Structure formats: structure tokens, C-alpha cells
VEXBASE-428559 format. One record per atom (N, C-alpha, C, O): atom name; residue in three letters; x, y, z. Coordinates in steps of 0.02 Angstrom, whole numbers, always signed. Each point is the difference from the previous one (the first is absolute). Example, Ala and Ser with C-alpha at 12.3 -4.5 7.8 and 13.67 -1.06 7.14 Angstrom:
% residues 2
+------+------+--------+--------+--------+
! site ! code !     c1 !     c2 !     c3 !
+------+------+--------+--------+--------+
!    N !  ALA !   +660 !   -284 !   +390 !
!   CA !  ALA !    -45 !    +59 !     +0 !
!    C !  ALA !    +45 !    +60 !     +0 !
!    O !  ALA !    +52 !     -1 !    +33 !
!    N !  SER !    -70 !    +54 !    -69 !
!   CA !  SER !    +42 !    +59 !     +3 !
!    C !  SER !    -39 !    +55 !    +37 !
!    O !  SER !    +25 !    +55 !     +8 !
+------+------+--------+--------+--------+
This chain:
% residues 94
+------+------+--------+--------+--------+
! site ! code !     c1 !     c2 !     c3 !
+------+------+--------+--------+--------+
!    N !  MET !   +284 !  +1483 !   +809 !
!   CA !  MET !    +62 !    -45 !     -9 !
!    C !  MET !    +65 !    +50 !    +44 !
!    O !  MET !    -10 !    +59 !    +12 !
!    N !  ASN !    +70 !    -89 !     +5 !
!   CA !  ASN !    +65 !     +9 !    +10 !
!    C !  ASN !    +46 !    +25 !    -36 !
!    O !  ASN !     -5 !    -28 !    -55 !
!    N !  LEU !    +42 !    +62 !    +55 !
!   CA !  LEU !    +55 !    +32 !    -30 !
!    C !  LEU !    +39 !    -56 !    -50 !
!    O !  LEU !    +12 !     -4 !    -60 !
!    N !  ALA !     +6 !    -48 !   +136 !
!   CA !  ALA !    +66 !    -64 !    -31 !
!    C !  ALA !    -60 !    -44 !    -57 !
!    O !  ALA !    +13 !    -29 !    -53 !
!    N !  LEU !    -66 !    +35 !    +79 !
!   CA !  LEU !    -56 !    -78 !    -48 !
!    C !  LEU !    -15 !    +52 !    -51 !
!    O !  LEU !    -23 !    -26 !    -50 !
!    N !  ASN !    +29 !    +87 !    +45 !
!   CA !  ASN !    -19 !    +23 !    -80 !
!    C !  ASN !    +90 !     +3 !    -24 !
!    O !  ASN !     +9 !     -1 !    -61 !
!    N !  THR !    +35 !     +2 !    +91 !
!   CA !  THR !    +65 !    +20 !    -58 !
!    C !  THR !     +6 !    -76 !    -21 !
!    O !  THR !    +10 !    -16 !    -59 !
!    N !  ILE !    -17 !    -29 !   +110 !
!   CA !  ILE !    +18 !    -83 !    -36 !
!    C !  ILE !    -57 !     -8 !    -30 !
!    O !  ILE !    -16 !    -59 !     +4 !
!    N !  MET !    -14 !    +83 !    -25 !
!   CA !  MET !    -69 !    -15 !    -35 !
!    C !  MET !    +13 !    +31 !    -68 !
!    O !  MET !    -18 !    -21 !    -54 !
!    N !  ARG !    +56 !    +76 !    +69 !
!   CA !  ARG !    +32 !    +22 !    -72 !
!    C !  ARG !    +49 !     -7 !    -37 !
!    O !  ARG !     +6 !    +18 !    -59 !
!    N !  LEU !    +44 !    -56 !   +104 !
!   CA !  LEU !    +47 !    -36 !    -23 !
!    C !  LEU !     -3 !    -52 !    -22 !
!    O !  LEU !    +42 !    -12 !    -44 !
!    N !  MET !    -88 !    -41 !    +61 !
!   CA !  MET !    -25 !    -68 !    -33 !
!    C !  MET !    -33 !     +2 !    -73 !
!    O !  MET !     +2 !    -45 !    -42 !
!    N !  LYS !    -28 !   +101 !    +39 !
!   CA !  LYS !    -18 !    +38 !    -66 !
!    C !  LYS !    +55 !     +8 !    -54 !
!    O !  LYS !    -12 !     -8 !    -60 !
!    N !  LYS !    +77 !    +25 !    +85 !
!   CA !  LYS !    +48 !    +20 !    -63 !
!    C !  LYS !    +47 !    -63 !    +10 !
!    O !  LYS !    +51 !     -4 !    -34 !
!    N !  ILE !    -68 !    -41 !    +77 !
!   CA !  ILE !    +42 !    -70 !     -3 !
!    C !  ILE !    -15 !    -32 !    -73 !
!    O !  ILE !    -55 !    +16 !    -22 !
!    N !  ASP !    +82 !    -44 !     -7 !
!   CA !  ASP !     +1 !    -32 !    -64 !
!    C !  ASP !     +7 !    -77 !    +22 !
!    O !  ASP !    +56 !    -26 !     +2 !
!    N !  LEU !   -122 !    -15 !    +16 !
!   CA !  LEU !    +27 !    -72 !     +9 !
!    C !  LEU !    +28 !    -34 !    -33 !
!    O !  LEU !    +40 !    -43 !    +19 !
!    N !  GLU !    -56 !    +57 !    -79 !
!   CA !  GLU !    +43 !    -53 !    -49 !
!    C !  GLU !    +75 !     +7 !    +10 !
!    O !  GLU !    +41 !    -43 !    -16 !
!    N !  LEU !    -29 !    +94 !    +40 !
!   CA !  LEU !    +86 !     +8 !     -5 !
!    C !  LEU !    +18 !     -6 !    +87 !
!    O !  LEU !    +59 !    -14 !     +7 !
!    N !  ALA !    -85 !    +20 !    +41 !
!   CA !  ALA !    +15 !    -21 !    +52 !
!    C !  ALA !    +28 !    -36 !    +21 !
!    O !  ALA !    +45 !    +10 !    +41 !
!    N !  HIS !    -62 !    -65 !    -63 !
!   CA !  HIS !    +29 !    -69 !    +15 !
!    C !  HIS !    +66 !     -6 !    -13 !
!    O !  HIS !    +24 !    -42 !    +37 !
!    N !  LYS !    +30 !    +74 !    -85 !
!   CA !  LYS !    +50 !    +10 !     -4 !
!    C !  LYS !    +62 !    +45 !    +42 !
!    O !  LYS !    +61 !     -9 !     +0 !
!    N !  ARG !   -117 !    +81 !    +47 !
!   CA !  ARG !    +38 !     -9 !    +69 !
!    C !  ARG !    -26 !    -27 !    +62 !
!    O !  ARG !    +18 !    +23 !    +54 !
!    N !  SER !    -52 !    -63 !    -60 !
!   CA !  SER !    -19 !    -37 !    +71 !
!    C !  SER !    +61 !    -60 !    +17 !
!    O !  SER !    +33 !    -29 !    -42 !
!    N !  ARG !    -30 !    +22 !   +104 !
!   CA !  ARG !    +23 !    -59 !    +13 !
!    C !  ARG !    -30 !    -51 !     +1 !
!    O !  ARG !    -59 !     +6 !    +18 !
!    N !  THR !    +86 !    -83 !    -38 !
!   CA !  THR !    -31 !    -55 !    -11 !
!    C !  THR !    +20 !    -51 !    +49 !
!    O !  THR !    +56 !     -2 !    +24 !
!    N !  PHE !   -107 !    -43 !     -8 !
!   CA !  PHE !    +13 !    -41 !    +37 !
!    C !  PHE !     -8 !    -58 !    -21 !
!    O !  PHE !    -37 !     +0 !    -49 !
!    N !  PRO !    +61 !    -67 !    +67 !
!   CA !  PRO !    -16 !    -60 !    -32 !
!    C !  PRO !    -67 !    -33 !    +46 !
!    O !  PRO !    -16 !    +15 !    +57 !
!    N !  CYS !    -21 !    -68 !   -108 !
!   CA !  CYS !    -39 !    -28 !    +30 !
!    C !  CYS !    -20 !    -52 !    -33 !
!    O !  CYS !    +11 !     -2 !    -61 !
!    N !  SER !    -43 !    -50 !    +91 !
!   CA !  SER !    -20 !    -56 !    -20 !
!    C !  SER !    -77 !    -17 !    -15 !
!    O !  SER !    -46 !    +19 !    +36 !
!    N !  ILE !    +40 !    -53 !    -85 !
!   CA !  ILE !    -96 !    +13 !    -32 !
!    C !  ILE !    -13 !    -67 !    -15 !
!    O !  ILE !    +26 !    -26 !    -49 !
!    N !  LEU !    -61 !     +0 !    +84 !
!   CA !  LEU !    -12 !    -59 !    -28 !
!    C !  LEU !    -73 !     -9 !    -18 !
!    O !  LEU !    -28 !    +50 !    +23 !
!    N !  VAL !    -28 !    -98 !    -60 !
!   CA !  VAL !    -48 !     +3 !    -16 !
!    C !  VAL !    -57 !    -30 !    +38 !
!    O !  VAL !    +12 !    -48 !    +37 !
!    N !  LYS !    -75 !    +72 !    -43 !
!   CA !  LYS !    -28 !    -39 !    +47 !
!    C !  LYS !    -76 !    -52 !    -48 !
!    O !  LYS !    -43 !    -36 !    +26 !
!    N !  ASN !    +52 !    +51 !    -94 !
!   CA !  ASN !    -41 !    -27 !    -27 !
!    C !  ASN !    +12 !    +20 !    -81 !
!    O !  ASN !    +47 !    +38 !    -15 !
!    N !  ALA !    -83 !    -62 !    -27 !
!   CA !  ALA !    +12 !    +35 !    -67 !
!    C !  ALA !     -7 !    +61 !    -38 !
!    O !  ALA !    +22 !    +21 !    -53 !
!    N !  LYS !    -69 !     +6 !   +112 !
!   CA !  LYS !    -14 !    +77 !    -19 !
!    C !  LYS !    +78 !    +36 !    +12 !
!    O !  LYS !    +32 !    +41 !    -32 !
!    N !  GLY !    -17 !    -82 !   +105 !
!   CA !  GLY !    +71 !    +44 !    +33 !
!    C !  GLY !    +60 !    -16 !    -48 !
!    O !  GLY !    +49 !    +38 !     +4 !
!    N !  LEU !    -47 !   -108 !    -68 !
!   CA !  LEU !    +49 !     -7 !    -21 !
!    C !  LEU !    -13 !    +63 !    -70 !
!    O !  LEU !    +46 !    +29 !    -29 !
!    N !  LYS !    -95 !    -25 !    +20 !
!   CA !  LYS !    -13 !    +48 !    -47 !
!    C !  LYS !    +12 !    +73 !    +10 !
!    O !  LYS !    +12 !    +40 !    -45 !
!    N !  ASP !    -18 !    -26 !   +119 !
!   CA !  ASP !    +39 !    +68 !    +14 !
!    C !  ASP !    +61 !    +12 !     +2 !
!    O !  ASP !    +32 !    +50 !    -14 !
!    N !  LEU !    -11 !   -129 !    +42 !
!   CA !  LEU !    +80 !    +22 !     +8 !
!    C !  LEU !    +34 !     -1 !    -77 !
!    O !  LEU !    +55 !    +26 !     -2 !
!    N !  PHE !    -85 !    -56 !    -70 !
!   CA !  PHE !    +41 !    +17 !    -54 !
!    C !  PHE !    -32 !    +69 !     +0 !
!    O !  PHE !    +42 !    +33 !    -31 !
!    N !  ARG !    -84 !     +4 !    +44 !
!   CA !  ARG !    -13 !    +53 !    -39 !
!    C !  ARG !    +38 !    +55 !    +36 !
!    O !  ARG !    +12 !    +53 !    -29 !
!    N !  LEU !    +13 !    -67 !   +109 !
!   CA !  LEU !    +45 !    +41 !    +26 !
!    C !  LEU !    +71 !     +8 !    -11 !
!    O !  LEU !    +33 !    +52 !    +10 !
!    N !  VAL !     -8 !   -122 !    -35 !
!   CA !  VAL !    +49 !     -6 !    -23 !
!    C !  VAL !     +5 !     +8 !    -80 !
!    O !  VAL !    +55 !    -12 !    -23 !
!    N !  SER !    -90 !    +24 !     -8 !
!   CA !  SER !    -18 !    +26 !    -85 !
!    C !  SER !    +12 !    +78 !    +30 !
!    O !  SER !    +56 !    +21 !    -16 !
!    N !  TYR !    -87 !    +16 !    +46 !
!   CA !  TYR !     +8 !    +65 !    +36 !
!    C !  TYR !    +67 !    +20 !     +3 !
!    O !  TYR !    +24 !    +50 !    -27 !
!    N !  SER !    +13 !   -104 !    +69 !
!   CA !  SER !    +65 !    +42 !    +29 !
!    C !  SER !    +43 !    -18 !    -27 !
!    O !  SER !    +53 !    +10 !    +30 !
!    N !  CYS !    -47 !    -51 !   -108 !
!   CA !  CYS !    +51 !    -19 !    -52 !
!    C !  CYS !    -10 !    +43 !    -41 !
!    O !  CYS !    +48 !    +19 !    -33 !
!    N !  THR !   -126 !    +17 !    +17 !
!   CA !  THR !    +12 !    +69 !    -48 !
!    C !  THR !    -23 !    +45 !    +25 !
!    O !  THR !    +27 !    +46 !    -30 !
!    N !  LYS !    -63 !    -22 !    +71 !
!   CA !  LYS !    -26 !    +61 !     +8 !
!    C !  LYS !    +60 !    +42 !    +57 !
!    O !  LYS !    +28 !    +54 !     -7 !
!    N !  TYR !    -24 !   -103 !    +59 !
!   CA !  TYR !    +37 !    +35 !    +71 !
!    C !  TYR !    +72 !    -33 !     -3 !
!    O !  TYR !    +26 !    -24 !    +50 !
!    N !  LEU !     +8 !    +24 !   -124 !
!   CA !  LEU !    +47 !    -17 !    +30 !
!    C !  LEU !    +58 !    +40 !    -12 !
!    O !  LEU !    +20 !    +21 !    -54 !
!    N !  ASN !    +21 !     -8 !   +142 !
!   CA !  ASN !    +33 !    +36 !     +0 !
!    C !  ASN !    +67 !    -21 !    +14 !
!    O !  ASN !    +15 !    -44 !    +41 !
!    N !  SER !    +33 !    +83 !    -84 !
!   CA !  SER !    +71 !     -8 !    -11 !
!    C !  SER !    +21 !    -69 !     -6 !
!    O !  SER !    +51 !    -17 !    +30 !
!    N !  ALA !    -85 !    -30 !    -67 !
!   CA !  ALA !     +2 !    -77 !    -15 !
!    C !  ALA !    -23 !    -44 !    +52 !
!    O !  ALA !    +13 !    -60 !     -2 !
!    N !  LYS !    -53 !    +91 !    +56 !
!   CA !  LYS !    -29 !    -37 !    +34 !
!    C !  LYS !    -71 !     -7 !     +9 !
!    O !  LYS !    -22 !    +49 !    +29 !
!    N !  PRO !     -5 !    -75 !    -37 !
!   CA !  PRO !    -99 !    -11 !    +23 !
!    C !  PRO !    -18 !    +35 !    +65 !
!    O !  PRO !    +22 !    +12 !    +56 !
!    N !  THR !    -55 !     -6 !    -81 !
!   CA !  THR !    -34 !    +48 !    +76 !
!    C !  THR !    -79 !    -14 !     -6 !
!    O !  THR !    -25 !     -9 !    -56 !
!    N !  ILE !    -10 !     +7 !   +110 !
!   CA !  ILE !    -61 !     -3 !    +13 !
!    C !  ILE !     -8 !    +68 !    +56 !
!    O !  ILE !    +33 !     +6 !    +52 !
!    N !  PRO !    -86 !    +43 !    -77 !
!   CA !  PRO !    -21 !    +43 !    +55 !
!    C !  PRO !    -49 !    -24 !    +53 !
!    O !  PRO !    -32 !    -53 !     +0 !
!    N !  ARG !    +33 !    +85 !    +30 !
!   CA !  ARG !    -38 !    -22 !    +63 !
!    C !  ARG !    -79 !     -3 !    -22 !
!    O !  ARG !    -28 !    -55 !     +3 !
!    N !  SER !    -12 !   +118 !    -27 !
!   CA !  SER !    -45 !    -10 !    -52 !
!    C !  SER !    -11 !    -48 !     -6 !
!    O !  SER !    -29 !    -37 !    +39 !
!    N !  LEU !    +59 !    +19 !   -115 !
!   CA !  LEU !    -29 !    -41 !    -18 !
!    C !  LEU !     -7 !    -89 !    +41 !
!    O !  LEU !    -44 !    -43 !     -7 !
!    N !  LEU !   +110 !    +43 !    +48 !
!   CA !  LEU !     -5 !    -50 !    +40 !
!    C !  LEU !    -66 !    -15 !    +45 !
!    O !  LEU !    -12 !    -59 !    +12 !
!    N !  GLU !    -25 !   +102 !    +11 !
!   CA !  GLU !    -40 !    +17 !    +36 !
!    C !  GLU !    -58 !    -13 !    -36 !
!    O !  GLU !    -47 !    -28 !    +30 !
!    N !  GLN !    +39 !    +46 !   -104 !
!   CA !  GLN !    -59 !    +18 !    -38 !
!    C !  GLN !     -5 !    -88 !     -8 !
!    O !  GLN !    -52 !    -29 !    +15 !
!    N !  TYR !   +108 !     -5 !    -38 !
!   CA !  TYR !    -17 !    -82 !     +2 !
!    C !  TYR !    +10 !    -37 !    +48 !
!    O !  TYR !    +10 !    -60 !     -7 !
!    N !  ARG !    -11 !    +89 !    +62 !
!   CA !  ARG !     +8 !    -53 !    +59 !
!    C !  ARG !    -24 !    -54 !    +21 !
!    O !  ARG !    +30 !    -40 !    +36 !
!    N !  GLU !   -113 !    +32 !    -66 !
!   CA !  GLU !    -42 !    -32 !    +20 !
!    C !  GLU !    +13 !    -77 !    +25 !
!    O !  GLU !     -5 !    -25 !    +56 !
!    N !  ASP !    +22 !     -1 !   -113 !
!   CA !  ASP !    +22 !    -53 !    -15 !
!    C !  ASP !    +96 !    -37 !     -4 !
!    O !  ASP !    +22 !    -50 !    -28 !
!    N !  LEU !    +12 !    +99 !    +67 !
!   CA !  LEU !    +53 !     -5 !     -4 !
!    C !  LEU !    +28 !    -20 !    +92 !
!    O !  LEU !    -30 !    +19 !    +50 !
!    N !  LEU !    +78 !    -51 !    -50 !
!   CA !  LEU !    +33 !     +7 !    +68 !
!    C !  LEU !    +70 !    +28 !     -6 !
!    O !  LEU !    +47 !    -23 !    -33 !
!    N !  ILE !    -50 !    +97 !    +84 !
!   CA !  ILE !    +44 !    +51 !    -16 !
!    C !  ILE !    +37 !    -16 !    +59 !
!    O !  ILE !    -34 !    -10 !    +50 !
!    N !  GLY !   +107 !     +3 !    -43 !
!   CA !  GLY !    +46 !     +2 !    +73 !
!    C !  GLY !    +49 !    +14 !    -21 !
!    O !  GLY !     +1 !    +14 !    -60 !
!    N !  SER !    +71 !    -10 !   +103 !
!   CA !  SER !    +47 !    +21 !     +6 !
!    C !  SER !    +60 !    -49 !    +33 !
!    O !  SER !     +1 !     +1 !    +61 !
!    N !  GLY !    +38 !    -34 !    -86 !
!   CA !  GLY !    +24 !    -41 !    +33 !
!    C !  GLY !    +90 !     +4 !     +7 !
!    O !  GLY !    +37 !    -49 !     +6 !
!    N !  ASN !    -18 !   +116 !     -9 !
!   CA !  ASN !    +73 !    +26 !    +27 !
!    C !  ASN !    -15 !    +48 !    +34 !
!    O !  ASN !    -57 !    +20 !    +12 !
!    N !  GLY !   +117 !     +5 !    +11 !
!   CA !  GLY !     +9 !    +67 !    +38 !
!    C !  GLY !     +3 !    +62 !    -31 !
!    O !  GLY !     +7 !    +53 !    +30 !
!    N !  ASP !    -12 !    -59 !    -94 !
!   CA !  ASP !    +19 !    +66 !    -51 !
!    C !  ASP !    -92 !    +13 !    -16 !
!    O !  ASP !    -22 !    +20 !    -54 !
!    N !  ASN !    -15 !    -36 !   +109 !
!   CA !  ASN !    -86 !    +34 !    -18 !
!    C !  ASN !     -4 !    +49 !    +25 !
!    O !  ASN !    +44 !    +29 !    +31 !
!    N !  GLU !   -116 !     -4 !    -43 !
!   CA !  GLU !     -9 !    +64 !    +16 !
!    C !  GLU !    -17 !     +6 !    +83 !
!    O !  GLU !     +4 !    +54 !    +29 !
!    N !  VAL !    -22 !   -114 !     +2 !
!   CA !  VAL !     -6 !    +16 !    +69 !
!    C !  VAL !    +62 !    +15 !    +37 !
!    O !  VAL !     +5 !    +47 !    +39 !
!    N !  PHE !    +41 !    -88 !    -54 !
!   CA !  PHE !    +64 !     +4 !    +47 !
!    C !  PHE !    +24 !    +66 !    -44 !
!    O !  PHE !    +18 !    +39 !    +45 !
!    N !  GLU !    -10 !    -15 !    -92 !
!   CA !  GLU !    +24 !    +74 !    -12 !
!    C !  GLU !    -42 !    +48 !    +48 !
!    O !  GLU !    +29 !    +41 !    +36 !
!    N !  GLU !    -97 !    -46 !    -36 !
!   CA !  GLU !    -43 !    +39 !    +38 !
!    C !  GLU !    +32 !    +18 !    +88 !
!    O !  GLU !     +7 !    +55 !    +26 !
!    N !  LEU !     +7 !   -115 !     +2 !
!   CA !  LEU !    +22 !    -34 !    +60 !
!    C !  LEU !    +64 !    +53 !    -14 !
!    O !  LEU !     -9 !    +60 !     +9 !
!    N !  LEU !    +47 !    -77 !    -22 !
!   CA !  LEU !    +60 !    +29 !     -9 !
!    C !  LEU !     +5 !    +85 !    -14 !
!    O !  LEU !    +50 !    +32 !    +17 !
!    N !  ASN !    -89 !    -10 !    -40 !
!   CA !  ASN !     +4 !    +56 !     -6 !
!    C !  ASN !    -55 !    +52 !    +44 !
!    O !  ASN !     -4 !    +61 !     +0 !
!    N !  SER !    -39 !   -120 !    +42 !
!   CA !  SER !    -43 !    +45 !    +45 !
!    C !  SER !    +39 !    +38 !    +48 !
!    O !  SER !    +57 !    -20 !    +15 !
!    N !  LYS !    -81 !    +77 !    +11 !
!   CA !  LYS !    +14 !    +52 !    +58 !
!    C !  LYS !    -36 !    -18 !    +53 !
!    O !  LYS !    +15 !    +16 !    +57 !
!    N !  ARG !    -61 !    -49 !    -71 !
!   CA !  ARG !    -30 !    -37 !    +96 !
!    C !  ARG !    +35 !    -39 !     -6 !
!    O !  ARG !    +28 !    -28 !    -48 !
!    N !  ILE !    -26 !    +23 !   +119 !
!   CA !  ILE !    +39 !    -46 !    +55 !
!    C !  ILE !    -57 !    -60 !    +18 !
!    O !  ILE !    +13 !    -45 !    +41 !
+------+------+--------+--------+--------+
């Protein structure tokens, strides 16, 4: 295992994922449901965002949680403040 990968793995072990969402950048997204199970998963995400992941009175959903429940959800972004445009603007590759 190379040195960089080993260092990253050590850092990941030290990061408290329960508190990491407070320092991460947030991006808006639209979530639609496909079926009844998706509606239940959406309610679960809303509950988590308003209780466990409330950040400065702003509910957030960590990406890991969104990926965990995304099977019956349609997730998209509808404005210019999303992650795709941010990556394109900050990309050093032309």
C-alpha cells in the first residue's frame, strides 16, 4: 500500500462522520419518490435531517445517508448552486 493511501485511510478513521456534516459544503437537491417505499424513505431522510443532522438551524442530509436510501428515490438538482456546476467552476482542467 502506498504512503498516500495509507495516510488517507488513517485520516478517515479519525474523522467523526457524525460531526463531519457540520463542516461540509451543502448543495440543494430535489427529491421525488418512485413508489410507497420511496415515500417512506423520504420521510426517514426528512426525520434524520431535522433531528440528527440539523446544522445551524438548517436541515442537511449527508451524502452517505442519501446514497443508502436512494433506490426508490429520484434525486436531482434544479438550479445553478449544485455540485455539478461547482465542480466545473473549480476544476483546474480545461
